[in-house]
N, CA and C atoms as a LAMMPS dump frame, in Angstrom:
ITEM: TIMESTEP
0
ITEM: NUMBER OF ATOMS
312
ITEM: BOX BOUNDS ff ff ff
-5.0000000000000000e+02 5.0000000000000000e+02
-5.0000000000000000e+02 5.0000000000000000e+02
-5.0000000000000000e+02 5.0000000000000000e+02
ITEM: ATOMS id mol type element x y z
1 1 1 N -112.386 -119.565 79.232
2 1 2 C -111.029 -120.042 79.263
3 1 3 C -110.326 -119.501 78.017
4 2 1 N -109.302 -118.724 78.226
5 2 2 C -108.613 -118.114 77.105
6 2 3 C -107.481 -119.018 76.619
7 3 1 N -107.079 -118.787 75.388
8 3 2 C -105.969 -119.544 74.819
9 3 3 C -104.658 -119.021 75.381
10 4 1 N -103.717 -119.915 75.661
11 4 2 C -102.42 -119.466 76.157
12 4 3 C -101.651 -118.737 75.051
13 5 1 N -100.839 -117.801 75.469
14 5 2 C -100.017 -117.063 74.509
15 5 3 C -98.838 -117.922 74.072
16 6 1 N -98.203 -117.503 73.001
17 6 2 C -97.017 -118.222 72.518
18 6 3 C -95.924 -118.229 73.595
19 7 1 N -95.779 -117.121 74.296
20 7 2 C -94.767 -117.055 75.364
21 7 3 C -95.073 -118.067 76.463
22 8 1 N -96.337 -118.231 76.818
23 8 2 C -96.708 -119.203 77.841
24 8 3 C -96.443 -120.628 77.36
25 9 1 N -96.737 -120.89 76.094
26 9 2 C -96.495 -122.218 75.531
27 9 3 C -94.998 -122.513 75.498
28 10 1 N -94.199 -121.537 75.089
29 10 2 C -92.734 -121.718 75.069
30 10 3 C -92.206 -121.962 76.476
31 11 1 N -92.724 -121.227 77.439
32 11 2 C -92.298 -121.398 78.828
33 11 3 C -92.632 -122.8 79.32
34 12 1 N -93.836 -123.27 79.012
35 12 2 C -94.241 -124.617 79.42
36 12 3 C -93.365 -125.665 78.741
37 13 1 N -93.078 -125.478 77.473
38 13 2 C -92.225 -126.425 76.749
39 13 3 C -90.836 -126.469 77.378
40 14 1 N -90.318 -125.307 77.757
41 14 2 C -88.992 -125.26 78.377
42 14 3 C -89.011 -125.948 79.738
43 15 1 N -90.04 -125.685 80.537
44 15 2 C -90.132 -126.292 81.868
45 15 3 C -90.282 -127.806 81.787
46 16 1 N -90.931 -128.284 80.725
47 16 2 C -91.137 -129.724 80.565
48 16 3 C -90 -130.398 79.81
49 17 1 N -89.018 -129.613 79.385
50 17 2 C -87.859 -130.18 78.705
51 17 3 C -88.048 -130.455 77.228
52 18 1 N -89.035 -129.82 76.596
53 18 2 C -89.289 -130.031 75.171
54 18 3 C -88.715 -128.925 74.294
55 19 1 N -88.151 -127.898 74.888
56 19 2 C -87.629 -126.775 74.103
57 19 3 C -86.113 -126.875 74.008
58 20 1 N -85.582 -126.366 72.902
59 20 2 C -84.127 -126.329 72.762
60 20 3 C -83.584 -125.064 73.422
61 21 1 N -82.297 -124.814 73.236
62 21 2 C -81.669 -123.665 73.893
63 21 3 C -82.207 -122.326 73.402
64 22 1 N -82.89 -122.311 72.276
65 22 2 C -83.459 -121.076 71.733
66 22 3 C -84.937 -120.918 72.081
67 23 1 N -85.475 -121.874 72.822
68 23 2 C -86.884 -121.811 73.205
69 23 3 C -87.822 -122.417 72.181
70 24 1 N -87.274 -123.014 71.124
71 24 2 C -88.111 -123.644 70.097
72 24 3 C -88.535 -125.034 70.553
73 25 1 N -89.72 -125.416 70.188
74 25 2 C -90.26 -126.718 70.569
75 25 3 C -90.894 -127.348 69.341
76 26 1 N -91.087 -128.673 69.338
77 26 2 C -91.723 -129.332 68.192
78 26 3 C -93.167 -128.838 68.015
79 27 1 N -93.495 -128.406 66.829
80 27 2 C -94.83 -127.867 66.573
81 27 3 C -95.936 -128.905 66.795
82 28 1 N -95.585 -130.174 66.67
83 28 2 C -96.59 -131.224 66.899
84 28 3 C -97.067 -131.241 68.358
85 29 1 N -96.293 -130.634 69.266
86 29 2 C -96.666 -130.59 70.676
87 29 3 C -97.456 -129.332 71.056
88 30 1 N -97.578 -128.393 70.119
89 30 2 C -98.199 -127.102 70.433
90 30 3 C -99.601 -127.256 71.017
91 31 1 N -100.451 -128.039 70.368
92 31 2 C -101.836 -128.178 70.85
93 31 3 C -101.881 -128.897 72.199
94 32 1 N -100.986 -129.868 72.411
95 32 2 C -100.958 -130.572 73.692
96 32 3 C -100.478 -129.648 74.81
97 33 1 N -99.474 -128.831 74.517
98 33 2 C -98.984 -127.887 75.515
99 33 3 C -100.062 -126.857 75.862
100 34 1 N -100.747 -126.354 74.832
101 34 2 C -101.813 -125.371 75.065
102 34 3 C -102.938 -125.986 75.889
103 35 1 N -103.31 -127.222 75.561
104 35 2 C -104.371 -127.9 76.32
105 35 3 C -103.949 -128.126 77.773
106 36 1 N -102.688 -128.495 77.985
107 36 2 C -102.201 -128.709 79.348
108 36 3 C -102.224 -127.407 80.142
109 37 1 N -101.852 -126.302 79.51
110 37 2 C -101.887 -125.002 80.185
111 37 3 C -103.313 -124.606 80.544
112 38 1 N -104.245 -124.84 79.628
113 38 2 C -105.642 -124.518 79.907
114 38 3 C -106.188 -125.377 81.041
115 39 1 N -105.846 -126.659 81.042
116 39 2 C -106.299 -127.549 82.099
117 39 3 C -105.719 -127.126 83.442
118 40 1 N -104.442 -126.781 83.471
119 40 2 C -103.812 -126.334 84.714
120 40 3 C -104.468 -125.057 85.22
121 41 1 N -104.769 -124.139 84.313
122 41 2 C -105.426 -122.894 84.703
123 41 3 C -106.812 -123.172 85.276
124 42 1 N -107.533 -124.074 84.64
125 42 2 C -108.878 -124.437 85.098
126 42 3 C -108.826 -125.106 86.471
127 43 1 N -107.887 -126.041 86.653
128 43 2 C -107.769 -126.738 87.931
129 43 3 C -107.342 -125.788 89.045
130 44 1 N -106.48 -124.845 88.725
131 44 2 C -106.051 -123.867 89.72
132 44 3 C -107.231 -123.007 90.156
133 45 1 N -108.048 -122.601 89.198
134 45 2 C -109.217 -121.778 89.525
135 45 3 C -110.204 -122.547 90.395
136 46 1 N -110.379 -123.844 90.109
137 46 2 C -111.302 -124.651 90.914
138 46 3 C -110.746 -124.941 92.3
139 47 1 N -109.446 -125.144 92.403
140 47 2 C -108.835 -125.526 93.672
141 47 3 C -108.662 -124.353 94.617
142 48 1 N -108.723 -123.153 94.106
143 48 2 C -108.442 -121.982 94.924
144 48 3 C -109.615 -121.002 94.931
145 49 1 N -110.809 -121.465 95.339
146 49 2 C -111.931 -120.532 95.328
147 49 3 C -111.763 -119.449 96.394
148 50 1 N -112.361 -118.331 96.141
149 50 2 C -112.307 -117.245 97.121
150 50 3 C -113.09 -117.665 98.363
151 51 1 N -112.565 -117.369 99.532
152 51 2 C -113.285 -117.751 100.751
153 51 3 C -114.623 -117.024 100.84
154 52 1 N -115.641 -117.776 101.283
155 52 2 C -116.982 -117.195 101.368
156 52 3 C -117.179 -116.43 102.668
157 53 1 N -116.419 -116.8 103.685
158 53 2 C -116.563 -116.159 104.984
159 53 3 C -115.547 -115.047 105.172
160 54 1 N -115.822 -114.222 106.147
161 54 2 C -114.852 -113.193 106.519
162 54 3 C -113.692 -113.873 107.248
163 55 1 N -112.599 -113.166 107.356
164 55 2 C -111.445 -113.7 108.077
165 55 3 C -111.821 -113.995 109.53
166 56 1 N -112.563 -113.104 110.153
167 56 2 C -112.975 -113.303 111.546
168 56 3 C -113.834 -114.56 111.693
169 57 1 N -114.752 -114.795 110.772
170 57 2 C -115.616 -115.977 110.844
171 57 3 C -114.804 -117.26 110.658
172 58 1 N -113.842 -117.225 109.744
173 58 2 C -112.994 -118.393 109.53
174 58 3 C -112.185 -118.718 110.79
175 59 1 N -111.634 -117.673 111.42
176 59 2 C -110.837 -117.888 112.625
177 59 3 C -111.702 -118.349 113.795
178 60 1 N -112.908 -117.82 113.914
179 60 2 C -113.816 -118.253 114.987
180 60 3 C -114.21 -119.715 114.79
181 61 1 N -114.463 -120.105 113.545
182 61 2 C -114.811 -121.498 113.257
183 61 3 C -113.624 -122.417 113.568
184 62 1 N -112.414 -121.972 113.229
185 62 2 C -111.209 -122.747 113.527
186 62 3 C -111.047 -122.929 115.034
187 63 1 N -111.268 -121.871 115.798
188 63 2 C -111.17 -121.954 117.258
189 63 3 C -112.192 -122.957 117.801
190 64 1 N -113.419 -122.908 117.278
191 64 2 C -114.456 -123.841 117.729
192 64 3 C -114.088 -125.284 117.374
193 65 1 N -113.478 -125.48 116.192
194 65 2 C -113.063 -126.822 115.79
195 65 3 C -111.934 -127.334 116.683
196 66 1 N -111.013 -126.449 117.058
197 66 2 C -109.938 -126.847 117.967
198 66 3 C -110.508 -127.27 119.318
199 67 1 N -111.46 -126.491 119.817
200 67 2 C -112.084 -126.8 121.105
201 67 3 C -112.831 -128.128 121.029
202 68 1 N -113.554 -128.346 119.927
203 68 2 C -114.296 -129.595 119.746
204 68 3 C -113.352 -130.795 119.618
205 69 1 N -112.142 -130.554 119.115
206 69 2 C -111.161 -131.631 118.967
207 69 3 C -110.462 -131.95 120.276
208 70 1 N -110.776 -131.208 121.324
209 70 2 C -110.223 -131.513 122.628
210 70 3 C -109.096 -130.599 123.078
211 71 1 N -108.796 -129.571 122.298
212 71 2 C -107.766 -128.619 122.719
213 71 3 C -108.472 -127.565 123.567
214 72 1 N -108.477 -127.811 124.871
215 72 2 C -109.235 -126.939 125.766
216 72 3 C -108.402 -125.83 126.376
217 73 1 N -107.089 -125.937 126.298
218 73 2 C -106.217 -124.89 126.837
219 73 3 C -106.35 -123.636 125.977
220 74 1 N -106.877 -122.573 126.554
221 74 2 C -107.123 -121.343 125.809
222 74 3 C -105.83 -120.77 125.233
223 75 1 N -104.753 -120.813 125.973
224 75 2 C -103.472 -120.27 125.503
225 75 3 C -103.003 -121.001 124.256
226 76 1 N -103.141 -122.314 124.222
227 76 2 C -102.737 -123.094 123.049
228 76 3 C -103.607 -122.752 121.85
229 77 1 N -104.927 -122.652 122.077
230 77 2 C -105.834 -122.321 120.969
231 77 3 C -105.545 -120.937 120.421
232 78 1 N -105.294 -119.969 121.305
233 78 2 C -105.009 -118.608 120.851
234 78 3 C -103.761 -118.598 119.971
235 79 1 N -102.726 -119.32 120.382
236 79 2 C -101.512 -119.39 119.578
237 79 3 C -101.762 -119.98 118.202
238 80 1 N -102.575 -121.033 118.136
239 80 2 C -102.898 -121.656 116.851
240 80 3 C -103.757 -120.735 115.98
241 81 1 N -104.713 -120.063 116.593
242 81 2 C -105.583 -119.155 115.835
243 81 3 C -104.779 -117.966 115.298
244 82 1 N -103.853 -117.457 116.096
245 82 2 C -103.007 -116.35 115.637
246 82 3 C -102.161 -116.801 114.446
247 83 1 N -101.585 -117.992 114.524
248 83 2 C -100.777 -118.512 113.414
249 83 3 C -101.642 -118.697 112.164
250 84 1 N -102.859 -119.204 112.352
251 84 2 C -103.773 -119.372 111.213
252 84 3 C -104.159 -118.022 110.627
253 85 1 N -104.361 -117.032 111.484
254 85 2 C -104.691 -115.687 111.007
255 85 3 C -103.568 -115.084 110.19
256 86 1 N -102.331 -115.27 110.637
257 86 2 C -101.182 -114.776 109.872
258 86 3 C -101.125 -115.443 108.506
259 87 1 N -101.376 -116.748 108.476
260 87 2 C -101.375 -117.477 107.202
261 87 3 C -102.472 -116.961 106.272
262 88 1 N -103.666 -116.775 106.801
263 88 2 C -104.769 -116.26 105.974
264 88 3 C -104.442 -114.879 105.404
265 89 1 N -103.884 -114.019 106.217
266 89 2 C -103.549 -112.672 105.744
267 89 3 C -102.5 -112.706 104.651
268 90 1 N -101.539 -113.605 104.763
269 90 2 C -100.49 -113.703 103.749
270 90 3 C -100.999 -114.321 102.457
271 91 1 N -101.898 -115.294 102.556
272 91 2 C -102.319 -116.028 101.367
273 91 3 C -103.52 -115.422 100.652
274 92 1 N -104.541 -115.008 101.396
275 92 2 C -105.751 -114.494 100.738
276 92 3 C -106.077 -113.064 101.121
277 93 1 N -105.371 -112.523 102.094
278 93 2 C -105.651 -111.156 102.516
279 93 3 C -106.824 -111.1 103.481
280 94 1 N -107.106 -109.91 103.939
281 94 2 C -108.2 -109.7 104.874
282 94 3 C -109.522 -109.757 104.127
283 95 1 N -110.405 -110.657 104.544
284 95 2 C -111.709 -110.817 103.913
285 95 3 C -112.762 -110.144 104.777
286 96 1 N -113.423 -109.135 104.228
287 96 2 C -114.463 -108.406 104.945
288 96 3 C -115.794 -108.585 104.234
289 97 1 N -116.878 -108.3 104.957
290 97 2 C -118.18 -108.221 104.304
291 97 3 C -118.151 -106.992 103.406
292 98 1 N -118.842 -107.011 102.267
293 98 2 C -118.834 -105.855 101.372
294 98 3 C -119.216 -104.547 102.066
295 99 1 N -120.119 -104.607 103.003
296 99 2 C -120.537 -103.369 103.667
297 99 3 C -119.464 -102.835 104.603
298 100 1 N -118.501 -103.674 105.003
299 100 2 C -117.448 -103.264 105.913
300 100 3 C -116.243 -102.647 105.197
301 101 1 N -116.159 -102.847 103.89
302 101 2 C -115.013 -102.334 103.161
303 101 3 C -115.03 -100.804 103.151
304 102 1 N -113.882 -100.239 103.304
305 102 2 C -113.78 -98.782 103.266
306 102 3 C -113.198 -98.34 101.943
307 103 1 N -113.605 -97.19 101.498
308 103 2 C -113.055 -96.642 100.255
309 103 3 C -112.259 -95.389 100.59
310 104 1 N -111.166 -95.181 99.862
311 104 2 C -110.335 -94.001 100.166
312 104 3 C -111.013 -92.703 99.816
């Protein structure tokens, strides 16, 4: 866990309303702001782990969960899986097995 930069601390102070119009903040808050930034960075890293499965495996599991939940209409499931696939591609990108990745 790295220490936040002065610019990051100033930005946090401004967002929290502790900075004046010049971006200056009370020095007594510096360590608290830095600790809050480190904690936020740590929590973000824990909350957003890289997916372990490929995109195809995640979508297949989602389809199976929809079917198990009683959504038996194939057309409805396909629409939901397509929407989930679009979301996955936008948020985490296409996840492939290492052996499937191509190099230019």
